[in-house]
Each structure stands twice: as structure tokens, then as C-alpha cells.
C-alpha positions in Angstrom: -61.7 -136.5 -3.1 -62.7 -139.8 -4.3 -62.7 -143.8 -3.2 -59.1 -144.2 -4.5 -57.9 -141.6 -2.2 -59.5 -143.1 0.7 -58.4 -145.3 3.9 -59.6 -148.5 4.6 -57.7 -149.0 8.0 -58.6 -152.3 10.2 -57.4 -153.2 13.6 -58.3 -156.7 15.1 -57.3 -157.0 18.7 -57.9 -159.9 21.4 -57.1 -159.8 24.9 -56.9 -162.8 27.1 -55.8 -164.2 30.4 -52.2 -165.1 30.6 -53.3 -168.4 32.6 -56.0 -169.4 35.2 -53.5 -168.6 38.2 -52.7 -165.6 36.8 -54.5 -162.2 36.5 -52.4 -160.5 34.2 -54.3 -159.9 30.5 -52.3 -160.2 27.5 -52.7 -159.4 24.2 -52.7 -160.3 20.1 -53.5 -158.0 17.2 -53.0 -157.4 13.4 -53.4 -154.1 12.0 -53.0 -152.0 8.9 -52.3 -148.2 7.9 -53.4 -145.9 9.5 -53.9 -147.6 12.5 -50.7 -148.5 14.9 -50.9 -150.1 18.3 -48.5 -148.2 20.7 -46.6 -150.4 23.7 -49.0 -151.8 26.0 -48.9 -151.4 29.9 -49.9 -153.9 32.4 -51.2 -152.2 35.8 -51.0 -154.0 39.1 -54.4 -155.2 39.0 -53.3 -157.3 35.5 -55.6 -154.7 33.3 -53.7 -154.5 30.2 -54.0 -150.7 28.8 -53.2 -150.2 25.1 -53.1 -146.7 23.2 -54.3 -147.0 19.8 -52.9 -144.5 16.9 -54.2 -143.0 14.0 -51.0 -142.1 12.1 -52.8 -140.4 9.1 -53.5 -137.3 11.0 -57.2 -137.1 10.6 -59.9 -138.5 8.6 -61.6 -137.0 5.1 -64.8 -138.3 3.5 -64.6 -141.6 2.0 -62.1 -143.1 4.9 -63.3 -145.9 7.0 -61.9 -147.4 9.8 -62.5 -150.7 11.6 -62.1 -151.8 14.8 -62.7 -155.3 16.0 -62.0 -156.6 19.7 -62.5 -159.7 21.5 -62.1 -159.6 25.2 -61.7 -163.4 26.3 -63.3 -164.7 29.7 -61.9 -163.1 32.8 -59.6 -160.7 30.6 -59.3 -156.9 31.6 -58.4 -154.0 29.5 -58.3 -150.7 28.7 -58.2 -149.2 25.0 -57.4 -145.6 24.4 -56.4 -143.4 21.9 -53.0 -141.5 21.5 -54.6 -138.1 20.1 -58.0 -136.3 19.6 -59.1 -137.5 16.2 -60.0 -134.9 13.4 -62.5 -134.8 10.7 -61.9 -132.6 8.1 -64.5 -130.9 6.1 -65.9 -131.8 2.8 -69.0 -130.2 2.2 -68.9 -128.0 -0.7 -65.2 -128.8 -1.4 -65.3 -131.1 -4.4 -66.8 -130.7 -7.9 -67.6 -134.4 -7.8 -68.9 -134.7 -4.5 -70.1 -131.2 -3.6 -72.4 -132.4 -1.0 -69.3 -134.1 0.5 -68.7 -137.8 1.7 -68.8 -139.2 5.0 -66.0 -140.8 7.0 -67.1 -143.9 8.8 -65.9 -145.9 11.7 -66.9 -149.2 12.6 -66.6 -150.7 16.2 -67.4 -154.3 17.2 -66.9 -155.4 20.8 -67.4 -159.2 22.1 -66.5 -159.5 25.7 -66.6 -163.1 27.3 -68.0 -164.3 30.5 -66.4 -161.8 33.5 -64.4 -160.0 30.9 -64.2 -156.1 31.5 -63.5 -154.1 28.7 -63.0 -150.2 28.9 -62.8 -148.2 25.8 -62.2 -144.5 26.4 -60.8 -142.7 23.3 -59.8 -139.3 23.3 -62.1 -136.3 21.7 -63.3 -136.1 18.1 -63.2 -132.7 16.6 -65.1 -131.9 13.7 -64.2 -129.3 11.2 -66.4 -127.0 9.6 -68.4 -129.0 6.8 -67.2 -132.3 8.2 -69.3 -135.7 7.9 -68.7 -138.4 10.2 -70.9 -141.6 10.7 -69.8 -144.3 13.5 -71.4 -147.5 14.5 -70.9 -149.6 17.9 -71.9 -152.9 18.3 -71.1 -154.4 21.6 -72.0 -158.1 22.5 -71.6 -159.5 26.5 -71.7 -162.6 28.0 -74.0 -162.7 31.4 -71.3 -161.3 33.7 -69.2 -159.1 31.4 -68.8 -155.6 31.9 -68.3 -152.7 29.3 -67.8 -148.8 29.4 -67.4 -146.3 26.8 -67.1 -142.5 26.7 -66.6 -140.2 24.0 -66.5 -136.5 23.4 -67.4 -134.8 20.4 -66.3 -131.0 19.5 -68.5 -129.6 16.7 -66.5 -126.9 14.9 -63.1 -125.6 15.9 -64.5 -122.9 18.4 -61.4 -121.1 19.2 -61.3 -120.2 15.5 -64.7 -118.9 15.7 -65.7 -122.2 13.4 -69.0 -124.2 13.5 -69.9 -127.4 12.2 -71.8 -125.5 9.4 -73.2 -127.9 7.0 -71.4 -130.8 8.7 -72.9 -133.9 10.4 -72.2 -136.0 13.2 -73.9 -139.6 13.2 -73.9 -142.2 15.8 -75.4 -145.7 16.4 -75.0 -147.8 19.4 -76.1 -151.3 19.8 -75.6 -153.7 22.7 -76.7 -157.1 23.5 -76.1 -159.6 26.0 -76.0 -163.1 25.6 -78.2 -165.3 28.3 -78.5 -169.0 28.1 -81.7 -168.8 26.1 -81.6 -165.6 24.0 -80.0 -162.5 23.3 -81.2 -159.4 25.2 -80.9 -155.7 24.4 -79.3 -153.8 26.6 -78.9 -150.4 25.2 -79.8 -149.0 21.4 -79.0 -145.2 20.7 -79.1 -143.7 17.6 -78.2 -139.9 17.0 -77.6 -137.2 14.3 -76.2 -133.6 15.4 -76.4 -131.4 12.3 -78.7 -128.6 10.8 -81.3 -127.1 13.0 -80.7 -129.3 16.2 -77.3 -127.8 16.7 -79.1 -124.5 17.7 -82.2 -125.6 18.6 -83.1 -125.4 22.1 -84.4 -128.9 22.1 -81.1 -129.9 20.7 -77.9 -128.8 21.4 -78.7 -124.8 21.6 -75.5 -123.9 20.0 -73.5 -125.5 22.6 -70.0 -126.9 20.9 -69.6 -129.9 22.7 -71.5 -133.1 23.4 -70.4 -136.2 25.1 -71.7 -139.6 26.0 -70.7 -142.3 28.6 -72.4 -146.0 29.1 -71.6 -148.5 31.4 -73.2 -151.8 31.2 -72.6 -153.6 34.3 -72.4 -157.8 35.0 -75.7 -159.3 35.8 -74.7 -159.8 39.4 -74.9 -156.2 39.9 -78.2 -155.4 41.5 -80.5 -152.8 40.6 -80.4 -151.1 43.9 -76.5 -150.8 43.5 -77.4 -149.2 40.3 -79.3 -146.1 41.8 -76.9 -145.7 44.4 -74.3 -145.3 41.4 -76.6 -142.6 39.6 -76.9 -141.0 43.0 -73.0 -141.1 43.2 -72.6 -139.7 39.9 -75.0 -136.9 40.0 -73.4 -135.7 43.1 -69.9 -135.5 41.2 -71.1 -132.8 38.9 -69.8 -129.9 41.5 -67.7 -127.3 40.3 -68.0 -128.5 36.5 -69.4 -126.0 33.8 -72.1 -127.4 31.6 -75.2 -129.5 31.5 -74.6 -132.9 32.5 -77.4 -135.9 33.3 -77.0 -139.4 34.4 -79.7 -142.2 34.3 -80.1 -146.0 35.3 -80.4 -148.2 32.5 -81.9 -151.8 32.8 -78.5 -152.9 33.8 -76.1 -149.9 33.9 -75.9 -146.3 33.7 -75.9 -143.7 30.7 -74.2 -140.3 31.3 -74.4 -137.1 29.2 -72.6 -133.8 29.0 -73.4 -130.7 26.9 -71.4 -127.5 27.0 -68.4 -125.5 25.9 -65.5 -127.4 27.1 -64.1 -130.9 26.4 -62.0 -130.9 29.3 -65.0 -130.1 31.5 -66.6 -133.3 29.6 -63.5 -135.4 30.5 -63.5 -134.3 34.1 -67.0 -135.4 34.4 -66.5 -138.6 32.5 -63.3 -139.6 34.6 -65.0 -139.0 38.0 -67.8 -141.4 36.6 -65.2 -144.1 35.6 -63.5 -143.7 39.2 -67.3 -143.8 40.9 -67.8 -147.1 38.6 -64.6 -148.6 39.5 -65.4 -148.0 43.2 -68.7 -149.3 43.5 -67.3 -152.5 41.6 -64.5 -152.8 44.3 -61.9 -152.4 41.7 -58.6 -150.2 41.5 -58.9 -146.4 41.1 -58.2 -145.6 37.5 -54.5 -144.3 37.1 -54.0 -141.3 35.0 -54.1 -142.3 31.2 -50.1 -142.0 30.4 -50.9 -140.7 26.8 -53.9 -138.0 27.8 -53.3 -134.4 28.6 -54.9 -132.2 30.8 -56.3 -134.9 33.4 -58.0 -133.8 36.9 -56.2 -134.8 40.0 -57.7 -138.2 41.6 
């Protein structure tokens, strides 16, 4: 397990309106292995949906993935992934690197005026002893919107496995450009490892953790955000796990903690639908590459 054996994958993707008189969003891209973009789908409202495929079948220590996405003015896009991402264990498996190596992912999003980008990948599955670190940076124009939802399973629990000596790290930084300066909308930095996995002030031995962030256009008022939070909290019925939803300065943040990636997915898809409804947008359609989706 060394640097020369590692993947360095990069995907550059740009979404734009086809014309000023046409709501259809189109895309252009460049990428290298192990990334591959699947066929795009155009929704009735003009939104462009693209599934992203990681052809290597999983990540090992030393691998790095870079995703750069630009969503131009008035474009609308949905980016997802074809399958769950696996991160294989490396701790204690190499004489050269006995402490293991981190696999890393860097996501950079830039969203123009009245742009609308949704990043909803399938879950990340951490094998025992896996090390994973991700960084997500988002820059929005004043009237731009960004939604991100992720679900992480720490250990293959169906096989009686835990994360063990592995670690999951995440850093999210979201800023908005104004006429005078750059405002911070959201900063979040987490590490799930060691004592935090079992502590009652951490995960309490729950293997599934999820996080959803939505940053609204500036014209979306604070009272609308408060009403949206109430809507989202009411959507927890018949779901198993601990779920929370709170208001941000200009958006919402939701968390899931439990034992089921399916339950986390249902929770976030319900919130996604509520956000679309509050904005007067079309109801989300079933993602064509996703399994086990809840009926709308």
C-alpha cells in the first residue's frame, strides 16, 4: 500500500442554461479514472440529473478523489452516485504503514446567481479499520441554493463488524458572496473514531450517521425557514432512529443517528421533498440509480 499504487481521480463538471429563453440545463465535463459520468437525464422542469460512477469498486488508503462542480447562473442540477462508496480497512494491514493511510475526497462547488445545485450521493460504507477524510467547500452567489445529504455506515454491521480503529473525518465550509464581502453560511467539522463511537455523548454505538444541509437563496425569509423546520420535524413519524432538524442563518441542518441507512435515506428524502415544496418547485422524482426508495 503506497502512493504509487493509489488512485488520483478528478472530475470537473459545469452546468449551464442552454439559452436565456430555455429552462433546460446542460453540462460539459472532463474526468479521469476511476471517475466516470453516466448518461444525463433532463427533468420536466429543466433540471439536469447526472449519476457519478466510481469504477474502482472502492477506496483504499492513499486514494484521492477530487470533484469540482460549477453551476452557472440560473442553472439547476442534481448530482448523485451510481452505488454506495466503499472504504476498505488499512489499519494494521501494511508493514510500511502499520497505522494505515487515509483515503481522501475533496468536493468543491461554485454556484452562480439563481443557480440551484443538489448533491445527494448514496451512502458511504466504512470497513473495519478504514480511514477516510473529506473536505467540502461551497461558494454561493446571493440568490443561489445548495443542498447536500450524506449517509455513513461505520462498519459492516450485518457481518458483526465495527469501525474498530478506523476513522471518518469531515470538514464542510459554505460561504456566500455579497456585494461587499464573503459571508460564512455554515462550518462543520467532525471526526468519528475512538471513544466517540461508543460514548453516550457521541454515537452511542449506533453504526449509521447522516447529515443534510440546505442553504437557501437570500430571498427565502427567516419565517419561511422556521416553518420549514417545523414541517421537517413532523416528518419523523414511523422512522427508527434519532433525528434532529435546526434552522441556520439562511437554511437548515438535519442529522440522523441510528442503525439503518434506509431509514436515514427516507428521512432525508422527505426533507428534500419538503424543501422543494416550500420553494414552489417540482416534487423530487425517484432517483433512477437508487435502490429501495420510499414512495412519494
